MDAnalysis code that builds the backbone (N, CA, C; Angstrom):
import MDAnalysis as mda
import numpy as np

u = mda.Universe.empty(483, n_residues=161, atom_resindex=np.repeat(np.arange(161), 3), trajectory=True)
u.add_TopologyAttr("name", ["N", "CA", "C"] * 161)
u.add_TopologyAttr("resid", np.arange(1, 162))
u.add_TopologyAttr("resname", ["MET", "LYS", "ASP", "ARG", "SER", "ASN", "VAL", "ILE", "VAL", "VAL", "GLY", "VAL", "ASP", "GLY", "SER", "VAL", "GLY", "ALA", "ASP", "ALA", "ALA", "LEU", "ASP", "PHE", "ALA", "LEU", "ARG", "GLU", "GLY", "ALA", "ALA", "ARG", "GLY", "CYS", "PRO", "VAL", "GLU", "VAL", "VAL", "THR", "ALA", "TRP", "LEU", "TRP", "VAL", "SER", "SER", "ALA", "ASP", "MET", "LEU", "GLY", "HIS", "GLN", "ASN", "GLN", "VAL", "ARG", "ASP", "GLY", "ARG", "ILE", "VAL", "VAL", "GLN", "GLN", "MET", "GLN", "ASP", "GLU", "VAL", "VAL", "GLU", "GLN", "ALA", "LEU", "ALA", "ARG", "ALA", "GLY", "THR", "ALA", "TYR", "ASP", "VAL", "SER", "ARG", "LEU", "VAL", "VAL", "HIS", "ASP", "PHE", "ALA", "GLY", "ARG", "VAL", "LEU", "ALA", "SER", "ARG", "SER", "ASP", "GLY", "VAL", "SER", "MET", "LEU", "VAL", "ILE", "GLY", "SER", "GLY", "ALA", "GLN", "THR", "SER", "SER", "THR", "ASP", "ARG", "THR", "LEU", "GLY", "ALA", "VAL", "ALA", "GLU", "TYR", "CYS", "LEU", "ARG", "HIS", "SER", "PRO", "VAL", "PRO", "VAL", "VAL", "VAL", "VAL", "PRO", "GLN", "PRO", "GLU", "ARG", "VAL", "ARG", "ALA", "ARG", "ASN", "ALA", "LEU", "THR", "ASP", "LEU", "SER", "LEU", "VAL", "PRO", "ALA"])
u.atoms.positions = np.array([
    [33.223, -43.013, -12.345],
    [32.181, -42.115, -11.872],
    [31.102, -42.921, -11.142],
    [30.631, -42.376, -10.056],
    [29.609, -43.017, -9.245],
    [28.283, -43.106, -10.014],
    [27.615, -44.251, -9.893],
    [26.322, -44.444, -10.541],
    [25.280, -43.553, -9.861],
    [24.641, -42.709, -10.653],
    [23.624, -41.795, -10.137],
    [22.254, -42.101, -10.731],
    [22.094, -43.266, -11.325],
    [20.863, -43.560, -12.059],
    [19.612, -43.615, -11.185],
    [19.771, -43.770, -9.876],
    [18.583, -43.800, -9.016],
    [18.398, -42.490, -8.241],
    [19.212, -41.481, -8.499],
    [19.144, -40.207, -7.778],
    [18.022, -39.333, -8.339],
    [17.332, -38.626, -7.446],
    [16.362, -37.606, -7.830],
    [16.982, -36.257, -7.505],
    [17.091, -35.402, -8.517],
    [17.631, -34.057, -8.324],
    [16.458, -33.099, -8.209],
    [16.524, -32.198, -7.227],
    [15.468, -31.203, -7.045],
    [16.101, -29.828, -6.858],
    [15.520, -28.846, -7.546],
    [15.983, -27.467, -7.427],
    [15.254, -26.754, -6.316],
    [16.019, -26.041, -5.489],
    [15.457, -25.320, -4.338],
    [15.982, -23.897, -4.348],
    [15.078, -22.926, -4.215],
    [15.494, -21.523, -4.200],
    [14.830, -20.701, -3.096],
    [14.139, -21.363, -2.189],
    [13.488, -20.649, -1.098],
    [12.068, -20.210, -1.412],
    [11.585, -20.476, -2.618],
    [10.224, -20.087, -2.989],
    [9.225, -21.150, -2.544],
    [7.954, -20.772, -2.516],
    [6.888, -21.703, -2.150],
    [6.825, -22.848, -3.152],
    [6.989, -22.538, -4.427],
    [6.963, -23.568, -5.454],
    [8.105, -24.558, -5.306],
    [9.289, -24.053, -4.972],
    [10.437, -24.934, -4.769],
    [10.241, -25.797, -3.525],
    [9.595, -25.246, -2.504],
    [9.278, -26.048, -1.314],
    [8.365, -27.215, -1.691],
    [7.370, -26.938, -2.539],
    [6.460, -28.002, -2.988],
    [7.226, -29.045, -3.808],
    [8.165, -28.588, -4.632],
    [8.986, -29.514, -5.426],
    [9.843, -30.387, -4.512],
    [10.410, -29.782, -3.482],
    [11.225, -30.548, -2.536],
    [10.373, -31.580, -1.796],
    [9.196, -31.189, -1.347],
    [8.301, -32.136, -0.679],
    [7.991, -33.314, -1.606],
    [7.692, -33.018, -2.873],
    [7.402, -34.075, -3.837],
    [8.616, -34.980, -4.023],
    [9.797, -34.383, -4.200],
    [11.013, -35.163, -4.419],
    [11.305, -36.077, -3.232],
    [11.095, -35.587, -2.021],
    [11.327, -36.415, -0.834],
    [10.347, -37.588, -0.776],
    [9.071, -37.313, -1.068],
    [8.072, -38.400, -1.073],
    [8.406, -39.426, -2.156],
    [8.780, -38.941, -3.329],
    [9.103, -39.835, -4.438],
    [10.370, -40.634, -4.135],
    [11.348, -39.977, -3.536],
    [12.569, -40.670, -3.149],
    [12.298, -41.769, -2.142],
    [11.439, -41.484, -1.168],
    [11.085, -42.493, -0.170],
    [10.337, -43.652, -0.816],
    [9.404, -43.350, -1.711],
    [8.614, -44.397, -2.357],
    [9.477, -45.294, -3.245],
    [10.490, -44.715, -3.881],
    [11.344, -45.462, -4.811],
    [12.629, -45.980, -4.167],
    [12.897, -45.544, -2.950],
    [14.155, -45.905, -2.310],
    [15.341, -45.205, -2.949],
    [15.127, -43.977, -3.407],
    [16.162, -43.204, -4.107],
    [16.689, -42.065, -3.247],
    [17.982, -41.811, -3.319],
    [18.499, -40.623, -2.652],
    [18.064, -39.362, -3.401],
    [17.987, -38.261, -2.677],
    [17.584, -36.979, -3.245],
    [18.750, -36.007, -3.140],
    [19.063, -35.370, -4.252],
    [20.096, -34.343, -4.280],
    [19.413, -32.986, -4.392],
    [19.582, -32.155, -3.369],
    [18.995, -30.825, -3.337],
    [20.025, -29.853, -3.900],
    [19.638, -29.151, -4.965],
    [20.548, -28.239, -5.653],
    [19.995, -26.822, -5.593],
    [20.839, -25.910, -5.153],
    [20.496, -24.501, -5.164],
    [21.564, -23.778, -5.974],
    [21.124, -23.136, -7.038],
    [22.036, -22.352, -7.862],
    [21.670, -20.885, -7.720],
    [22.670, -20.077, -7.666],
    [22.429, -18.636, -7.550],
    [23.463, -17.939, -8.411],
    [23.094, -16.778, -8.893],
    [23.980, -16.044, -9.783],
    [24.086, -14.618, -9.301],
    [25.266, -14.264, -8.860],
    [25.529, -12.905, -8.427],
    [25.999, -12.120, -9.632],
    [25.390, -10.992, -9.864],
    [25.792, -10.126, -10.959],
    [26.646, -9.022, -10.363],
    [27.875, -8.936, -10.838],
    [28.843, -8.021, -10.247],
    [28.563, -6.580, -10.620],
    [29.101, -5.675, -9.801],
    [29.045, -4.261, -10.121],
    [30.038, -3.979, -11.239],
    [29.949, -2.826, -11.831],
    [30.783, -2.482, -12.983],
    [32.269, -2.493, -12.651],
    [32.616, -2.108, -11.430],
    [34.053, -2.017, -11.129],
    [34.655, -3.336, -10.620],
    [33.824, -4.326, -10.312],
    [34.280, -5.652, -9.884],
    [35.078, -5.644, -8.581],
    [35.079, -4.558, -7.831],
    [35.816, -4.518, -6.567],
    [35.145, -5.435, -5.553],
    [35.946, -6.217, -4.883],
    [35.424, -7.091, -3.834],
    [34.637, -8.277, -4.358],
    [34.788, -8.608, -5.616],
    [34.000, -9.679, -6.232],
    [34.127, -11.002, -5.474],
    [35.326, -11.430, -5.168],
    [35.520, -12.717, -4.498],
    [34.857, -12.750, -3.125],
    [34.997, -11.661, -2.363],
    [34.364, -11.613, -1.041],
    [32.850, -11.639, -1.154],
    [32.306, -10.938, -2.140],
    [30.853, -10.904, -2.295],
    [30.318, -12.272, -2.709],
    [31.028, -12.960, -3.577],
    [30.602, -14.297, -3.975],
    [30.671, -15.247, -2.782],
    [31.754, -15.170, -2.017],
    [31.886, -16.033, -0.834],
    [30.768, -15.731, 0.163],
    [30.518, -14.447, 0.438],
    [29.460, -14.080, 1.372],
    [28.088, -14.502, 0.846],
    [27.878, -14.347, -0.459],
    [26.614, -14.776, -1.062],
    [26.407, -16.266, -0.920],
    [27.468, -17.035, -1.129],
    [27.383, -18.495, -1.000],
    [26.978, -18.875, 0.430],
    [27.507, -18.183, 1.415],
    [27.176, -18.471, 2.815],
    [25.690, -18.238, 3.052],
    [25.170, -17.119, 2.558],
    [23.755, -16.797, 2.741],
    [22.880, -17.836, 2.036],
    [23.242, -18.198, 0.816],
    [22.457, -19.168, 0.055],
    [22.514, -20.542, 0.719],
    [23.674, -20.935, 1.214],
    [23.804, -22.221, 1.901],
    [22.926, -22.260, 3.152],
    [22.889, -21.148, 3.889],
    [22.032, -21.095, 5.082],
    [20.565, -21.213, 4.702],
    [20.169, -20.532, 3.618],
    [18.785, -20.625, 3.153],
    [18.459, -22.064, 2.781],
    [19.347, -22.704, 2.025],
    [19.108, -24.083, 1.613],
    [19.001, -25.010, 2.832],
    [19.904, -24.843, 3.777],
    [19.863, -25.674, 4.988],
    [18.525, -25.529, 5.711],
    [18.038, -24.296, 5.847],
    [16.752, -24.058, 6.516],
    [15.600, -24.711, 5.761],
    [15.592, -24.540, 4.444],
    [14.518, -25.099, 3.618],
    [14.508, -26.620, 3.713],
    [15.679, -27.236, 3.636],
    [15.761, -28.696, 3.703],
    [15.335, -29.187, 5.084],
    [15.796, -28.540, 6.129],
    [15.413, -28.963, 7.484],
    [13.907, -28.832, 7.698],
    [13.293, -27.764, 7.185],
    [11.844, -27.597, 7.307],
    [11.103, -28.696, 6.544],
    [11.589, -29.027, 5.340],
    [10.946, -30.083, 4.546],
    [11.070, -31.434, 5.239],
    [12.240, -31.703, 5.806],
    [12.424, -32.967, 6.527],
    [11.519, -33.027, 7.755],
    [11.339, -31.887, 8.421],
    [10.439, -31.847, 9.579],
    [8.992, -32.084, 9.145],
    [8.584, -31.483, 8.008],
    [7.224, -31.713, 7.505],
    [7.024, -33.181, 7.161],
    [8.051, -33.790, 6.590],
    [7.952, -35.195, 6.184],
    [7.911, -36.119, 7.394],
    [8.577, -35.730, 8.470],
    [8.531, -36.510, 9.701],
    [9.302, -37.808, 9.666],
    [10.197, -37.956, 8.730],
    [10.993, -39.179, 8.645],
    [12.361, -38.857, 8.053],
    [13.283, -39.782, 8.175],
    [14.644, -39.569, 7.673],
    [14.716, -39.896, 6.187],
    [15.507, -39.136, 5.463],
    [15.716, -39.338, 4.035],
    [17.198, -39.288, 3.734],
    [17.566, -39.916, 2.632],
    [18.930, -39.860, 2.126],
    [19.027, -38.611, 1.244],
    [19.556, -37.521, 1.816],
    [19.598, -36.236, 1.126],
    [21.036, -35.729, 1.059],
    [21.450, -35.309, -0.139],
    [22.713, -34.592, -0.284],
    [22.380, -33.176, -0.735],
    [23.315, -32.267, -0.528],
    [23.054, -30.854, -0.814],
    [24.202, -30.270, -1.616],
    [23.844, -29.365, -2.537],
    [24.833, -28.713, -3.379],
    [24.402, -27.273, -3.622],
    [25.340, -26.351, -3.470],
    [25.112, -24.940, -3.799],
    [26.130, -24.562, -4.858],
    [25.643, -23.968, -5.957],
    [26.502, -23.628, -7.084],
    [26.242, -22.193, -7.508],
    [27.324, -21.470, -7.792],
    [27.216, -20.098, -8.288],
    [27.153, -20.134, -9.814],
    [25.936, -20.133, -10.357],
    [25.727, -20.175, -11.803],
    [24.228, -20.037, -12.064],
    [23.836, -19.947, -13.330],
    [22.433, -19.878, -13.709],
    [21.742, -21.183, -13.329],
    [20.626, -21.097, -12.640],
    [19.955, -22.271, -12.080],
    [19.582, -23.302, -13.139],
    [19.033, -22.877, -14.249],
    [18.637, -23.824, -15.283],
    [19.808, -24.645, -15.793],
    [20.922, -23.977, -16.042],
    [22.115, -24.665, -16.540],
    [22.631, -25.676, -15.519],
    [22.651, -25.279, -14.244],
    [23.140, -26.174, -13.191],
    [22.222, -27.384, -13.046],
    [20.925, -27.158, -13.000],
    [19.985, -28.266, -12.814],
    [20.009, -29.231, -13.992],
    [20.053, -28.712, -15.212],
    [20.123, -29.594, -16.386],
    [21.413, -30.402, -16.363],
    [22.500, -29.773, -15.972],
    [23.783, -30.470, -15.901],
    [23.775, -31.547, -14.814],
    [23.268, -31.204, -13.622],
    [23.236, -32.170, -12.507],
    [22.281, -33.323, -12.787],
    [21.334, -33.134, -13.695],
    [20.361, -34.195, -13.959],
    [20.885, -35.253, -14.933],
    [22.033, -35.023, -15.510],
    [22.595, -36.001, -16.441],
    [22.821, -37.342, -15.736],
    [22.136, -38.373, -16.204],
    [22.316, -39.719, -15.663],
    [21.487, -40.056, -14.440],
    [20.632, -39.138, -13.974],
    [19.806, -39.427, -12.795],
    [18.436, -39.939, -13.237],
    [17.586, -40.299, -12.279],
    [16.275, -40.828, -12.647],
    [15.286, -39.738, -13.029],
    [15.358, -38.580, -12.382],
    [14.451, -37.482, -12.723],
    [14.952, -36.180, -12.117],
    [14.451, -35.100, -12.686],
    [14.690, -33.751, -12.177],
    [13.347, -33.193, -11.743],
    [13.284, -32.657, -10.527],
    [12.043, -32.091, -9.992],
    [12.264, -30.599, -9.763],
    [11.346, -29.791, -10.272],
    [11.438, -28.338, -10.122],
    [10.051, -27.758, -9.868],
    [10.025, -26.575, -9.278],
    [8.783, -25.835, -9.142],
    [8.466, -25.158, -10.463],
    [7.207, -24.825, -10.668],
    [6.791, -24.249, -11.941],
    [7.199, -22.792, -12.096],
    [7.563, -22.151, -10.999],
    [7.869, -20.722, -11.059],
    [6.626, -19.914, -10.770],
    [6.827, -18.693, -10.381],
    [5.700, -17.830, -10.027],
    [5.067, -17.246, -11.277],
    [3.762, -17.268, -11.324],
    [3.042, -16.645, -12.425],
    [2.463, -15.344, -11.907],
    [2.707, -14.285, -12.643],
    [2.172, -12.992, -12.241],
    [1.072, -12.579, -13.197],
    [0.314, -11.592, -12.796],
    [-0.766, -11.121, -13.658],
    [-0.225, -10.389, -14.881],
    [1.049, -10.025, -14.861],
    [1.617, -9.278, -15.983],
    [2.195, -10.180, -17.071],
    [2.044, -11.486, -16.930],
    [2.608, -12.394, -17.920],
    [1.641, -13.523, -18.244],
    [1.741, -14.013, -19.456],
    [0.942, -15.164, -19.861],
    [1.697, -16.467, -19.643],
    [2.935, -16.372, -19.202],
    [3.759, -17.561, -19.029],
    [3.231, -18.418, -17.892],
    [3.194, -19.712, -18.132],
    [2.773, -20.628, -17.075],
    [3.976, -21.242, -16.380],
    [5.157, -21.109, -16.982],
    [6.389, -21.611, -16.385],
    [7.378, -20.475, -16.215],
    [8.192, -20.584, -15.185],
    [9.275, -19.639, -15.018],
    [10.415, -19.959, -15.970],
    [11.380, -19.065, -16.039],
    [12.510, -19.228, -16.957],
    [13.331, -20.475, -16.638],
    [13.534, -20.760, -15.360],
    [14.337, -21.934, -14.985],
    [13.604, -23.215, -15.364],
    [12.313, -23.284, -15.069],
    [11.539, -24.473, -15.426],
    [11.544, -24.692, -16.935],
    [11.368, -23.633, -17.680],
    [11.372, -23.760, -19.134],
    [12.739, -24.220, -19.641],
    [13.807, -23.664, -19.097],
    [15.154, -24.071, -19.493],
    [15.360, -25.563, -19.217],
    [14.950, -26.003, -18.036],
    [15.127, -27.413, -17.668],
    [14.336, -28.326, -18.587],
    [13.121, -27.942, -18.930],
    [12.321, -28.762, -19.840],
    [12.991, -28.892, -21.205],
    [13.643, -27.849, -21.636],
    [14.295, -27.870, -22.949],
    [15.649, -28.576, -22.943],
    [16.348, -28.559, -21.806],
    [17.736, -29.015, -21.802],
    [18.040, -30.227, -20.925],
    [17.141, -30.640, -20.074],
    [17.425, -31.786, -19.209],
    [17.441, -33.076, -20.023],
    [18.425, -33.937, -19.783],
    [18.491, -35.205, -20.502],
    [17.602, -36.301, -19.898],
    [16.906, -35.990, -18.801],
    [16.049, -36.968, -18.131],
    [14.652, -36.377, -17.954],
    [13.679, -37.204, -17.576],
    [12.332, -36.672, -17.343],
    [12.344, -35.567, -16.279],
    [11.537, -34.537, -16.536],
    [11.421, -33.401, -15.630],
    [10.005, -33.390, -15.057],
    [9.907, -33.352, -13.743],
    [8.621, -33.219, -13.071],
    [8.502, -31.759, -12.637],
    [7.473, -31.085, -13.141],
    [7.233, -29.693, -12.778],
    [6.080, -29.668, -11.785],
    [6.385, -29.264, -10.566],
    [5.391, -29.232, -9.494],
    [4.742, -27.850, -9.495],
    [3.418, -27.787, -9.596],
    [2.756, -26.486, -9.648],
    [2.815, -25.744, -8.317],
    [2.688, -24.438, -8.410],
    [2.613, -23.604, -7.215],
    [1.385, -24.045, -6.395],
    [1.523, -24.220, -5.094],
    [0.371, -24.649, -4.277],
    [-0.838, -23.724, -4.407],
    [-0.625, -22.424, -4.519],
    [-1.776, -21.512, -4.628],
    [-2.502, -21.689, -5.957],
    [-1.789, -22.075, -7.021],
    [-2.456, -22.358, -8.297],
    [-3.353, -23.579, -8.161],
    [-2.872, -24.594, -7.459],
    [-3.661, -25.815, -7.262],
    [-4.907, -25.492, -6.434],
    [-4.725, -24.708, -5.366],
    [-5.880, -24.334, -4.528],
    [-6.896, -23.528, -5.330],
    [-6.423, -22.579, -6.135],
    [-7.331, -21.758, -6.937],
    [-8.082, -22.612, -7.956],
    [-7.371, -23.534, -8.605],
    [-8.003, -24.413, -9.592],
    [-9.030, -25.307, -8.908],
    [-8.696, -25.830, -7.729],
    [-9.638, -26.679, -7.000],
    [-10.874, -25.897, -6.563],
    [-10.669, -24.648, -6.158],
    [-11.796, -23.812, -5.754],
    [-12.733, -23.573, -6.928],
    [-12.171, -23.336, -8.110],
    [-13.000, -23.137, -9.301],
    [-13.739, -24.418, -9.661],
    [-13.079, -25.557, -9.525],
    [-13.725, -26.838, -9.810],
    [-14.847, -27.085, -8.826],
    [-14.605, -26.781, -7.561],
    [-15.650, -26.962, -6.541],
    [-16.862, -26.081, -6.845],
    [-16.631, -24.860, -7.308],
    [-17.739, -23.957, -7.647],
    [-18.540, -24.478, -8.834],
    [-17.852, -25.076, -9.785],
    [-18.551, -25.572, -10.969],
    [-19.391, -26.817, -10.654],
    [-19.117, -27.467, -9.537],
    [-19.868, -28.652, -9.151],
    [-21.118, -28.320, -8.341],
    [-21.233, -27.046, -7.931],
    [-22.390, -26.629, -7.124],
    [-23.598, -26.558, -8.051],
    [-24.705, -27.239, -7.673],
    [-25.907, -27.205, -8.524],
    [-26.476, -25.785, -8.597],
    [-26.998, -25.456, -9.760],
    [-27.558, -24.106, -9.983],
    [-28.937, -23.971, -9.416],
])
């Protein structure tokens, strides 16, 4: 088996948080001289009759692969430099795939997930699963809007009364 001990695995799903995680993983990979493996997992839930299941999975994989390609190309353009990047699309639950792919690598990077006003959760289900099941350190990159909101509150608290 190929040595993957210097690989950084990052989960990408097209969300703003995953974009931030990918940007972080690329910067960290460049700083450490590590290749980055971009992983996108998706899970299609079949209809009750299962008709056309194989075609729908194949078509879904094509759409997800195109999304991943666009996200990676945009991140590489933002970075403005070349990186050693591999890509993988898997039809399965994202947390399970990311925890599995992180076995033997240097770190797993994920977005924190979206926080809504209807939940007290600070992490999404995939991030929580990865924290519980990954065999390597997990870096959870916060949603950019959470960071901006927190910074805005900090800036307000520094204003003299």
